[in-house]
N, C-alpha and C positions, 0 to 999 in steps of 0.2 A: 824250652821246648812248647810251643805252643801250637795245640793242633785243633783249627777251626771244620767245623761238619757241615756242609748245605746241603740240605736237602732240598732238592731238585725235582719240581714237575710244572712243565709245561708252563714257562717262565720267558720264553723267548725274549718277551719286551723287557724283563729289569736282570736279570742272570748276567749279564755282564756287568751292569752296575754295581754286585753285589761281592763279584769274582774279584774285581778291581779293587773294592771298598779295604777288602781280604791282602791281596797283591802289594798295595803301596800301603799299607802300615809303616807307622814309624818302627814300629817294634819288627823287625827285617830277618828273627828265629821262628820259623812258624812253619809249619805243612796246612793246607790246604784240601781236604777230601770233601769235594762233589761226590754224590750220592743221586744220578738220577732215577727220579723210581717212575721209569717205564713213560716218558714223556715223547709225544707223538710230533712234538711240532721241534723247531730249529734250538732249543735250549741243547743239547747235544753235541750238535758242530760249532753250537758258539762256546763252547767251554774247551773243547778240543783244539781249538784254534787258537788259544793262549799257549804259550810257551815260556811254560817258569816249572823248571824244576820241582818246586815246595807245590807243585798243582798233581792231584791224582784225582782220573776222571773214572767212575764203576758207573755200570749200567746195569739195571735191573728189571724183573716183570715190576708192575704196579702192587706194592704190597698199603699204602697207605704211609702218612709221616710219619708217624710215631714206630715203625721199624725201621723206617730208611734212615730216621736219628739214633736206632738202635742199633743198626750195622757201620754209621760210623764209628757211636763212641766204643765199639769194638777193635774199629781198626786203629783210630785216633794211639797217636806214641809219645805225646807229649806229656809234660809235666802239667799244664793245665789245658783245660778243655773250654772250647768257647762254639756256639751255634748261633748258626745265621740264617734264615728262609733265605729263599731265592728272589724272594721282591724286595729284600730290606735288605738295609743299608749300613756297615759301621763308618763312624766319623774316623776320619784317619789315624789320630792317636790314641784308638779306643782303648789298644790291647797293650801299650805303652803306660797307660793311666792306670790300667785295671790290675795291670801286673805291680806298679806302684802302690795301691792302695793295698795290695794282697801280703806283700810284704812287710808294710806300712802295721797291719791289722794283724794278721795270722786268719785272715777270714778262709772259709773253706770255701764262701762261693758269694760271689758280687752278683750286682744288676745296676743300673744305673736309671736315669728320667730318659725320655724317650722324646721324640721328634716327631709328629703324624706328618705325613707328604701324601701326595694325591696321586695319580697314575703317570703323570707329567711329573712328579718334582717338586711342586710349586708343597711349601710350609700351609698347613691351616692352621692361622696364626687366631682365628677369630675365636674371642672368648668365648661365643655364645655359638659355635661349632657344637652339635650335639657330641661327639667324642671327648671332645676338649672339656665341658661340664662333666661327662660320665669320668674321666679321668682324674680331674681337680678335685670332685667330690674323694675321691679315693686319698688318693691326697692329702684332704686337709683333715678326713678322720685317721692316719697316720699322723700327722703332723700333731695332732689333738692326744693320742692315745697313746704314740712315744713306744708302743710295742709293736714288732715285728708280724707276730702272730696274730694276733689280736686285728690285728690292720687286716692282714690279709682275707681274715675270715668277711671282713667288709667289701670287699674289690681286691680282684687283679691289678696290683698297680704297677707288680714288672709287665703284663702288658702279652709277655707273646716269647718264647721258648729262644728269639734270636738274642733277649736279653741278661741269655745265661753265661756268665763265666765262673770255672767251677778248677778246682784243682783237683788232679789224675786220683787223690785218692778217697775226696767226696764222690767221683764216679762210680768207684766200683765197690763205696758205704753203699751209697745210696741203688744202685744197682737202672735196672733196663727204665722209659718212660711206659706207660700202661695204655694198654687197648683204648682210650676216651679219645675219638678223635677229634673233639673241640675243647676239648681241656687238659692234653697230657701236660700240659706244661703247668699247671694251675695243679695238679696233681703231685706233680715232681718238685712245688716249693717248698711244699707242706711235709715230704718226707724229707727235703733237705731240713727243714728247720726244726727235725724233729731227731733227725741223724746229731745234727751239731749245733745242740744249744746255746744260741749266740757269737757263731762263726758266721752266718749270712749277713753281709754288710748292704745297706740301701743305698747307692751316692745321689741323693733326692735332688741335689742343687747340681748336677753335669751330666748334660745330654748329650749321649757321646755314640743315639742308635737314632736312627732313621725310621721309623715304619710306615709301613705302606697302608692305606686307607682307600680301599677300592674303589672306584668309579658303579653305580649300577648292584651296591649287593641290598640285599632287601630282604623286610621281615619273610619267613619262611618256615619251614621243617628243621632248617639246623639252629633256627633262635627257640623253635619248642625243644626241640636235644639236648642243646645246650644250656636252657635253665633246668632242664629237667638233671647233667648230670651238676649242674652247678651247686644244686640245694642239695644232690645225694652227696656232693663232697665237705661241703661246709658244715654238713651233721656227721658225718665220720671225723671230720679233723678237728671239731669242737669236742666232741666226744673222748676222741686220742689225748687230751690233754686234762678230763676231766679223773676224778679218781674213781676206781671202780666202785666202790658200795654208792657215788652219786647217780652213775648215769643212769640207773634204772629211770631217777624221779627226771633226767633231763632229757631224757630219748623220750618218757611220757608228753610231760609235758609241752615241745619240740612237736611230733605227731599231734597233739589238742590244736596249737598254733594252725599248725598248718589247715589240719580241718575246719577251724571257724573261717579262714579264708576264703576256703572253697562255702563256704557254707554261706557266708556273707554276700558275695561275689553271686550266688546263686538268688537269694533273697532279691537281694538289689536290682538284677537283671529283670524275675520274673513282679517287681511292682514296677519297674519302667518299659517295661516290655508292651509294645505297641499293640492294641486292638486289631484283630485280623478281621481283611474287609469284608466286611455284610453281617462280623456280629454285632456293632453300634443297631442296625436296622433291626435285626432279630432280637432284640434288647429290647429297641423301642414296639415292637410288636408284643413283645408280652408284655413290657408293663402297662402296655393299651387296656390289654385283654383284663392282667389281674383289675387293674382300675374298675374297668367296666364290669365285672362279677361283683366286682365290692362295695358299686354303687347301688345292683340288681338286687343284690342282698339286705342293704341298706333300705331298698321301694319297699320291702316286702316286709 
């Protein structure tokens, strides 16, 4: 059996499509655990409207996504475990395909390529679309280097927790998702690769997950926090693969490179910073004053 965990929060517009994409799978031996993380909209009512013995709905006070996922993992009874965020959608043959590949390869964790979609479900097919450029850059690096761990240091081309398909053994060994609000999936996949070297597989030519990119997403505090967390994770898991005797050297070099980037940015900003209004006039007056004094001295 496969256990699918959906952490849900205020996604009344999308939760129906997510639930139906699980219950409509070609692989039917499954349980679906929907953990409602304190939704205040109709998310719960919509889920409870489905009449399927494989579906379990549980409500809790808001605890954030990683705690919600962890609760679902603790309740899962399947031989395999998958996660689906409440605004994403599985292709209807996803689970059947992943089970077949797991049996073929012996992988403990698998993930696939994804299809980015809008709030209305339209695919973002333009290669020049910002997200597509980012994702293709990461995939190109993976194709170039051929090493999964190295490629993940360059970027998270797994994209989302919705892309995780794992054995129950792997879930037990890797443990809970960490308390990073934005990058708990990124941290988790590094821990998975460290726990099972060579047993994490990427189906890079199969798009079996629809990943929702919401309209109106803007740069803000989340963009800063996310990048700060990203920086710390990359440092942590880069050092995790470096021999102990070299970690001090690598750590010092990384710290200095980060410092240099900040210093360069400060210098560039200082050099190109526009003069404050009024300063130009004051400088001109000062220049004339200096010139007049110099001429006066010359006359003497």
